C-alpha positions as CSV (number, residue, x, y, z in Angstrom):
1,M,156.6,63.1,84.4
2,T,157.3,61.8,87.9
3,P,157.3,58.1,88.8
4,A,154.3,58.8,91.0
5,F,152.4,60.3,88.2
6,L,153.1,57.3,85.9
7,T,152.0,54.9,88.7
8,D,148.7,56.7,89.1
9,F,148.2,56.9,85.3
10,F,148.8,53.2,84.7
11,G,146.8,52.4,87.8
12,K,143.8,54.2,86.4
13,L,144.2,52.3,83.1
14,M,144.0,49.0,85.0
15,E,140.8,49.9,86.9
16,P,137.9,47.6,86.1
17,L,135.5,48.7,83.4
18,R,131.8,47.8,83.8
19,F,129.0,48.2,81.2
20,L,125.7,46.8,79.9
21,F,125.6,45.1,76.5
22,L,122.3,43.8,75.2
23,G,121.0,43.6,78.8
24,Y,124.0,41.6,80.1
25,Q,126.4,42.8,82.7
26,M,129.8,42.9,81.1
27,G,133.2,44.3,82.0
28,L,136.9,44.2,81.6
29,A,139.0,43.6,84.8
30,K,142.2,44.9,83.2
31,P,141.3,47.2,80.3
32,G,144.8,48.6,80.0
33,Y,145.8,45.4,78.2
34,L,143.6,46.4,75.3
35,A,146.7,48.4,74.1
36,L,148.0,45.0,73.0
37,C,145.1,44.8,70.5
38,V,146.3,48.0,68.9
39,V,149.8,46.5,68.7
40,G,148.3,43.5,67.0
41,G,146.5,45.6,64.5
42,L,149.6,47.5,63.7
43,V,151.6,44.3,63.2
44,G,149.0,43.0,60.7
45,A,149.0,46.3,58.8
46,L,152.7,46.5,58.7
47,A,153.0,42.9,57.4
48,L,150.6,43.6,54.6
49,S,152.4,46.8,53.7
50,L,155.9,45.1,53.6
51,A,154.5,42.2,51.6
52,L,153.1,44.5,48.9
53,R,156.3,46.5,48.7
54,R,158.4,43.3,48.5
55,R,156.5,42.0,45.5
56,S,156.5,45.5,43.9
57,R,160.3,45.7,44.1
58,V,160.7,42.3,42.4
59,S,158.2,43.2,39.7
60,A,160.0,46.5,39.1
61,L,163.3,44.7,38.4
62,L,162.0,41.7,36.5
63,N,159.3,41.1,33.9
64,E,156.2,39.7,35.5
65,R,156.5,36.6,33.3
66,L,160.1,36.0,34.5
67,V,159.4,36.4,38.3
68,D,158.5,32.8,38.9
69,K,161.5,31.6,36.9
70,L,164.2,33.9,38.3
71,A,162.7,34.4,41.8
72,P,161.0,31.2,42.6
73,G,158.9,31.0,45.7
74,T,158.5,34.8,46.0
75,S,155.0,35.3,47.4
76,R,153.0,38.4,47.9
77,W,150.5,36.9,50.2
78,R,152.4,34.5,52.4
79,P,154.2,37.2,54.4
80,A,151.0,39.1,54.6
81,V,149.1,36.1,55.9
82,Q,151.9,35.2,58.3
83,G,151.9,38.8,59.7
84,G,148.1,38.7,59.9
85,F,148.3,35.5,62.0
86,Y,150.7,37.2,64.4
87,G,148.7,40.4,64.5
88,L,145.4,38.6,65.1
89,G,147.1,36.4,67.8
90,L,148.4,39.5,69.6
91,L,145.0,41.1,69.4
92,L,143.3,38.0,70.9
93,F,145.9,37.8,73.6
94,G,145.3,41.4,74.4
95,L,141.5,40.7,74.8
96,A,142.3,37.7,77.0
97,L,144.7,39.7,79.2
98,A,142.0,42.4,79.6
99,Q,140.0,39.7,81.4
100,P,136.6,40.1,79.7
101,Q,133.7,39.2,82.0
102,C,130.1,38.4,81.1
103,G,127.3,37.5,83.5
104,T,127.3,37.7,87.3
105,K,126.5,35.4,90.2
106,S,125.9,36.3,93.8
107,E,127.5,34.4,96.7
108,L,127.7,34.8,100.4
109,T,131.2,35.5,101.7
110,K,132.2,35.4,105.4
111,R,135.2,37.2,106.7
112,R,136.9,35.7,109.8
113,G,139.6,37.2,111.9
114,I,140.4,39.0,115.1
115,D,140.5,42.6,116.2
116,V,143.9,44.2,116.4
117,V,144.7,47.7,117.6
118,V,148.2,48.9,116.9
119,V,149.5,51.4,119.5
120,L,152.4,53.4,118.0
121,D,154.8,55.5,120.0
122,A,155.2,58.8,118.2
123,S,157.2,60.6,120.8
124,K,160.5,62.5,120.0
125,S,162.5,59.5,121.4
126,M,161.3,57.5,118.4
127,L,163.5,59.8,116.2
128,A,166.6,58.1,117.6
129,R,168.6,56.3,114.9
130,D,169.9,53.2,116.7
131,V,167.5,51.4,114.4
132,Q,167.9,52.6,110.8
133,P,166.6,54.9,109.4
134,S,165.0,55.8,112.7
135,R,163.0,54.0,115.3
136,L,159.7,55.4,114.1
137,E,160.3,55.0,110.3
138,R,161.5,51.4,110.8
139,A,158.3,50.7,112.9
140,K,156.2,52.1,110.2
141,L,157.9,50.0,107.6
142,E,157.4,46.8,109.6
143,L,153.7,47.7,110.3
144,T,153.1,48.1,106.6
145,T,154.6,44.6,106.1
146,L,152.3,43.3,108.8
147,L,149.2,44.8,107.1
148,D,150.2,43.2,103.8
149,E,150.3,39.8,105.5
150,L,147.0,40.0,107.5
151,K,144.0,38.2,106.1
152,G,140.5,39.1,107.3
153,D,141.5,40.8,110.6
154,R,140.3,44.2,111.5
155,V,143.0,46.7,112.4
156,G,142.9,50.0,114.2
157,L,145.7,52.5,114.9
158,V,146.3,54.6,118.0
159,A,149.3,57.1,118.0
160,F,150.6,58.7,121.2
161,A,153.2,61.0,122.7
162,G,152.2,63.1,125.7
163,D,148.6,62.5,124.6
164,A,147.0,59.7,122.7
165,F,144.4,59.8,119.9
166,I,142.7,57.4,117.4
167,Q,144.5,57.6,114.1
168,S,142.2,55.0,112.5
169,P,139.2,53.0,113.9
170,L,138.9,49.3,113.4
171,T,138.7,48.5,109.7
172,S,139.5,45.8,107.2
173,D,140.6,48.5,104.7
174,Y,144.3,48.1,105.1
175,S,145.1,50.7,102.5
176,A,143.3,53.3,104.7
177,V,145.3,52.2,107.7
178,K,148.6,52.6,105.7
179,L,147.5,56.1,104.7
180,F,146.9,57.1,108.3
181,L,150.2,55.4,109.4
182,R,152.2,57.5,107.0
183,A,150.8,60.7,108.6
184,V,152.1,59.9,112.0
185,D,154.9,62.4,112.8
186,P,156.4,63.4,116.2
187,E,156.7,67.0,115.1
188,Q,152.9,67.1,114.6
189,M,152.0,65.7,118.0
190,P,150.1,68.3,120.1
191,Q,151.9,67.4,123.3
192,G,155.4,66.1,124.0
193,G,156.3,63.3,126.3
194,S,155.3,59.6,126.3
195,N,152.0,58.5,127.8
196,I,151.7,54.7,127.3
197,G,148.9,54.4,129.9
198,D,146.5,56.7,128.1
199,A,147.3,55.0,124.8
200,L,146.4,51.6,126.2
201,V,143.1,52.9,127.7
202,L,142.2,54.4,124.3
203,A,143.1,51.1,122.5
204,K,140.6,49.3,124.9
205,Q,137.9,51.8,124.0
206,V,138.5,51.2,120.3
207,L,138.0,47.5,120.8
208,E,134.9,47.9,122.9
209,N,133.2,50.2,120.5
210,A,133.7,47.8,117.6
211,D,130.6,46.5,115.9
212,R,130.3,42.7,116.2
213,G,133.6,42.3,118.1
214,A,135.8,39.3,117.7
215,K,136.4,36.7,120.4
216,E,140.1,37.2,120.3
217,R,141.3,40.8,120.7
218,V,144.8,42.0,120.9
219,V,146.8,45.2,121.3
220,V,150.2,45.5,119.5
221,L,152.3,48.2,121.3
222,L,155.4,49.4,119.4
223,S,157.5,51.6,121.7
224,D,160.9,52.1,123.3
225,G,159.1,51.8,126.6
226,E,159.9,55.1,128.1
227,D,156.9,56.1,130.1
228,L,157.3,59.6,131.4
229,V,153.7,60.1,132.3
230,G,150.5,58.0,132.5
231,Q,148.9,55.4,134.6
232,V,150.3,52.2,133.0
233,D,149.3,49.8,135.8
234,E,145.6,50.9,135.8
235,A,145.5,50.5,132.0
236,V,147.1,47.1,132.0
237,A,144.6,45.9,134.7
238,A,141.7,47.1,132.6
239,L,142.9,45.3,129.6
240,K,143.5,42.1,131.5
241,S,140.0,42.2,132.9
242,A,138.6,42.6,129.4
243,N,140.7,39.6,128.2
244,V,142.7,41.7,125.8
245,Q,146.3,40.5,125.2
246,V,149.0,43.1,124.7
247,L,151.9,42.1,122.5
248,T,154.7,44.6,123.1
249,V,157.4,45.2,120.5
250,G,160.6,46.8,121.7
251,V,162.1,49.4,119.3
252,G,165.6,50.7,120.0
253,S,168.7,49.7,121.9
254,E,169.4,49.2,125.6
255,Q,172.8,50.9,125.2
256,G,171.0,54.2,124.5
257,E,171.0,56.8,121.7
258,P,170.8,60.6,121.6
259,I,167.6,62.1,120.2
260,P,168.3,64.2,117.0
261,V,166.7,67.6,116.6
262,Y,165.7,68.8,113.1
263,N,164.7,72.3,111.7
264,R,161.6,73.0,109.7
265,R,163.3,71.9,106.5
266,G,164.1,68.5,108.0
267,E,167.8,69.2,108.4
268,F,169.7,67.9,111.4
269,V,170.6,70.6,113.8
270,D,171.7,69.1,117.1
271,Y,170.9,66.5,119.7
272,K,168.2,67.1,122.3
273,K,169.5,68.6,125.6
274,D,168.0,68.6,129.1
275,S,167.6,71.6,131.4
276,S,171.3,71.4,132.5
277,G,172.6,71.3,128.9
278,E,173.4,67.5,128.9
279,T,172.6,65.4,125.9
280,V,169.4,63.3,126.5
281,I,170.0,59.6,126.0
282,T,167.0,57.4,125.2
283,R,167.1,53.7,126.0
284,L,164.8,50.7,125.4
285,D,162.9,49.8,128.6
286,R,162.8,46.0,128.1
287,A,161.6,45.4,131.7
288,G,158.7,47.8,131.4
289,L,157.5,46.4,128.1
290,T,157.9,42.8,129.3
291,S,155.9,43.6,132.4
292,I,153.0,45.0,130.3
293,A,152.9,42.0,128.1
294,E,153.1,39.3,130.7
295,A,150.4,41.0,132.9
296,T,147.9,40.6,130.1
297,G,148.9,37.1,128.9
298,G,150.7,38.5,125.9
299,A,154.4,38.5,125.0
300,F,157.4,40.8,124.5
301,Y,159.2,40.7,121.1
302,Y,162.5,42.3,120.3
303,Q,164.9,42.3,117.4
304,Q,168.2,44.1,118.0
305,R,168.6,45.7,114.6
306,G,165.0,45.9,113.5
307,V,161.4,45.5,114.6
308,A,160.2,41.9,115.4
309,M,156.9,42.0,113.5
310,A,157.3,38.5,112.0
311,Q,156.8,36.9,115.4
312,V,153.8,39.1,116.1
313,L,152.2,37.9,112.8
314,E,152.8,34.3,113.9
315,R,151.1,34.9,117.2
316,I,148.1,36.5,115.5
317,E,147.8,33.7,113.1
318,Q,147.5,31.2,115.9
319,M,144.6,33.0,117.6
320,Q,141.1,31.8,117.3
321,K,139.3,33.6,114.4
322,S,135.7,34.8,114.7
323,E,133.2,35.6,112.0
324,L,133.4,39.4,111.7
325,E,131.3,40.0,108.7
326,S,128.9,38.3,106.3
327,R,127.8,39.8,103.1
328,V,126.6,39.0,99.6
329,T,129.2,39.7,96.9
330,V,128.8,39.7,93.1
331,R,131.2,37.7,91.1
332,Y,131.7,38.2,87.4
333,D,132.1,35.2,85.1
334,E,135.6,35.2,83.4
335,R,135.6,34.7,79.6
336,F,139.2,35.1,78.8
337,Q,139.5,31.4,77.7
338,M,137.5,32.1,74.5
339,F,140.2,34.6,73.4
340,A,143.3,33.0,74.7
341,L,143.0,29.6,72.9
342,P,142.3,31.1,69.4
343,G,145.1,33.6,70.0
344,L,147.5,30.7,70.7
345,V,146.3,28.9,67.5
346,M,147.0,32.1,65.4
347,L,150.5,32.4,66.8
348,V,151.3,28.7,66.0
349,L,149.9,29.1,62.5
350,G,152.1,32.1,62.0
351,M,155.2,30.2,63.0
352,L,154.3,27.2,60.7
353,L,153.6,29.3,57.7
354,L,156.8,30.1,55.7
355,P,157.1,33.6,54.1
356,S,158.1,32.1,50.8
357,A,157.1,28.9,49.0
358,R,160.0,26.5,48.8
359,R,160.4,24.8,45.4
360,R,162.7,22.1,44.3
361,P,165.0,23.0,41.4
362,S,163.8,21.3,38.2
């Protein structure tokens, strides 16, 4: 079994279970914890079995009439009852942890946030390793962290190299965006190069096509800034007129780094060469990224050995949130309390009950 298989298996065990019982909507939020009920039953059965065997051994060695005199306090039922308390306590705790739910109520929920389109550079220069493990992989990691921190905002994803395309439309399903993000690969891009202008124009289209758009809209551009083709100035002017801020995040070093070349098996072969056979060096274009950000009222962020997504998150959190969605949701009433408290009582009784009756010597 692989770790991924185990993760999927236990994930399915923890999926909510819903059913009707006597006309009532009921369910278990974490049914996997019912395994603890089985453990509780086994503990109780084991305690009973050991208690019976213990008394049988004593009876086999001593006459039944002499047991109380020679082995005072030996009890057949005390260990069994104590084990039963422990087993029943575990069983009740298992039911409580499974989060039983009975009954529902409807409530109106409103989701507030802003619209964010992430524009990710997927050109070959993003394979440079001046940021570990590479510019692109580090950018993906930081974007995943950003998605984990966002609350209520809609996010879209545009990837670009020589051409730009929509990887994910605006959505509040961050898991789907992460899935599309993992699929971005420079080797799969249909056209080489770096076309920031087209990517920004496409990001603007994603924002404009959004249903019930937010008041605050922002484009987050992650790139090393090398713009080999494209009309960046026209794209920036269009975003500015639409009141869309561009937050640019520089990825890479200004000192420069060669671009590695890999074979089909993902093994390093050589560094990329130009037409004259010289090694191509890719550098962060700080001035270009800063110019794009400032022209739209945004900001440029840079972290020398990483990707400055923490500052981007702070900027997004400060923006004015709009109501993006209103919908009626169904909430299930939690009933775990009715099992948790009795379970605690059973465990306490098990600790208080001694397995053998203590008698003072006569």
